[in-house]
N, C-alpha and C positions, 0 to 999 in steps of 0.2 A: 487460833492464836494470832495476835497481831503485835509484832515488835516486842516480843517477850524476852526479858533478860532475868536470869535467876541463878542463884548459887548459894555458897556457904561462906559465912564470915564476910570478908570484904571482896571475895573473888566471885566473879560471874563465870559459871560453868557453861551455861547456854546464853547466847548473845543475840539480841534483836531477832528472835526466831518468829517467823510468820509461816503459818501452814493452815490448810483447810482440809479436813477429812470429809469426803463427800458422803451425804446421808445414805444409809442402806448398803454401804460397801465396806470392805476390809482394807484398811490402810496399814501397811507394815513400815515401821521406822527402823532402818538398818544403819549400821555404822561400825567402825572399828572400836575396839576396847578403849575406854577413856574419852569417847566422843561426846558424852553427856546425855546418853539415851535415858538412863534411869532418872537423872535429874529432871529431864524434860517431862517424863511420865509423872514424877512426884509433883511437879508444878501443875500439870493438868489436873491431878487428883486433889490438889489443895494442901498437900503436905508441906509444900514450900510456897511461900508468898513471892510472887514476882516483884523485882525491883522496879520494873517498868513494863508497859504493855497491857493488853487486855485479852481475856479468855471468854469465849462465848459458847453456849449451846444453843444453836439456832440463833434467834435474835436476842436471847437473854444474856446479859453480862453477868458472869459468875466470878469475876476476878477477885472480889473481896469476900466471897463466901468461904467459910471453913468446910472441911471435908463432909461433915454430916449434912450440911445444907446443900452441898453439891450432889450428894447422893439423893436427897429429896427432889432435886431439880432434874434427876434422870441420868446421873452419871454413875455407872458401876465401875469398881476398880478391884482388880485381883493382883496383889503384889506377888513377887517371886517367892518370898519366904514368909513364914509365920502367917499363913492366910486362912487357917482354920483353928478352932478351939479343940485341941487334941484330946482333952479330958471329957469332952461332951460327945454325945452320940451324933450320928449323921442327922437324925431327925431334929435334935436340939439345935444343931448348927443352922439348919435350914429355917427353923422357927425364929431364931434370933435375927437372921438376915431379913426375914419378912417383917417381923414386928418392929424392927428398928425404923422402918419407913412407914409401915401401915399399922400404927398402934390402935386405931379405931376402926379397923376393917370389919366388914360384915361377917357374920358367922358363915363358914364355908369358903371364905376367900382364900385362906391359907391352904386348905385342902386342894383347891383348884390350882393354885400356883405351885404347890408341891408336886402335883401330878404332872404339870408341864415340865418341871425340872427333871423328874424321874423319867419322863418320856425321852428327854434329850440324853440322859445319862443312865441307861438301863443297868450298867454295872453296879450302881448304888442301890438298886431295888432290894437285893437280899441282905444289904448291910445297914439298913436304916436304924437298927437298934444297936449297932456296933459303935464303940468309941472311935472318933475320927483318927486317933493315934494308932489304931490297928490297921488302918487302910494302907494299901500300897501307894507308892508315889503318884502313879497315874490316877488312882481313885481319889486321892486327896486333892489333886488339881481339879478333878471334875467336881468335887464337893465345893471347893473354893469358887469355881465358876458358878455353880448352882446357887450358892449363897449370894453372889452378886446379882444373879439373874432373877431370883425369886421375887424381888421387889418390882420387877418390870422396868428396868432402865431403858432409855432410848439409845444410850451410847455405853459401850463396854471398853474399859482400858485393861489390857493384859500385858504384864511385864514378864516376858519370856515364859510362855505357858508350857513349853516342852523342856525347860531346864531340868537336868538331873534324871530325865527319863531314859529308859533303854531305847535303842533304835526302833524296836517293835512298837513301842507305845507312843513314840513321837508322831507317827502317822495317825494313830487312833486319836490322839489329843487334838491335832490340828483338823482332823475330820470333824471333831466335835465343835471346834470353833466355827467351821464353815456351816454346820447345822444351826448353830446359834444365829449366825448372820442371816440364814435363810428365813428365820422368823421375823426379820425386819430390824434387828438390832445392828446399829453401826458399830464396827469394831476397829479400834486402834491398838496395835500391838507392837511390842518389841520382840524380835525373834532372831536367834543366832543361826538356826538351821534355815538358810535362805532358799535352798532348793525346795524344801517342804513348804516354807512360808509363801513363796511365789506361786506354788501350786494352787493355793486357796485364796490368795490375795487378789484384789483388783488394782490397787495402787501401791507404789513404794516411794518412800522418801529417804534420802541419804543425809545423815547427820555426821559431820566431821568437824573437829575442832570447835564444837559447840555451836555450829552454824548449819543451817539447811543449805545443801549444795544443789538440790534439784528434786523434781518429782517426775516419776516415770509410770507408765503402765507396768503391771507386774510382768507381763509377757516380754517387755523390752529391757527390764532392769538389769538382769544378770549379764546381758551381752553388750551393754552400753560401754563405750570406751572410757567415758568420764568416770563411771562407777568403778571400772577396773583400775583406773589410775589412782583415784582418791581412796578407795576402800580395799580392793582386792590386791593391790600392789602389782598390777600387771597380769597379763594372760597366764604366765607361767605359774604364778602363785595362786591364781584364782581357784583352781580345783582343790587346793589344800585348805582354803579358808571358807569354802561354801558349806562344809559339813560342820555341824555343832559337835563339840566334844561331848559324847554321851557315854554313860556307863553300861557295861555289858552285864553288870550284876542284876540278876533277875529281880532282886528286891526293889530296884529302882522303878520297876513297872508296877 
C-alpha cells in the first residue's frame, strides 16, 4: 500500500498509510482499539475503496479492482465474523470457495485442492458432511481459512483469526496460520493476542490513530519503547494488554 487513505462518509479512518508485507512472511498489524485496523484490512480486501493511494500485489495494481477480482488476482480474505455459510456442509463451503475462482477447472482439481486443505486442518476431516453451523468456533475458523486457501491465493488476509476462541484453541489456530505460511502463502493479519501472534510472525506493524507508526521484527516488537508508549501505555500496563480477552466457555473452541 502506498499513501492510502480510506474511511466512511467524509471521515478518513486511515490516513496516508504506506506499508509493504514481505513475500512469504507473516506480518501482523497491531494497534489499540479504534486505531483503524479493520478499516485498513477492509481496504486491502476491496470492501472499501481508498480515497487516495495505490494497492498492489507484487507489480500488479489492484486499487480499482472489486473484491471478486482481487480474489482472482491471488488475494484471500477471512473476515472476523460471518465467514462461512452455516446452513451448508463443510464440503459445500469448500466447493463454493474453489468454484468461485476456478469455474472451469479440470476434473480432479477440486479434489486435489480439497485434500491440501484437509491436510492443513485435519479436525475438519470427520466433519466434511456436517453443516458448518454445527462446528465449534475453532473449527469454523479453520473452515473459513480453508475456503480462502482452496483457490490457491498468494496472499492471505486474516482479521483476528483467534477472536472468540478459548485460550486452548488460540495456540492451535495460530499454529495453523504458521502452517499455511510454510506452504509459501504470504500472511497479513490483525491479531489482539500479541504474545501468540509474535510467536509465529516475522514482522510487526503498529497502527495508531489511523497511521503507521513503524515496523519491527516480531522478536523486537513487544520490548520496543516506542511500542510500549504508543500502544501498551507504558511498561506497567503492558502485561495487562498483551493478552486477548478470550472466553473460557468450551463451546468457543
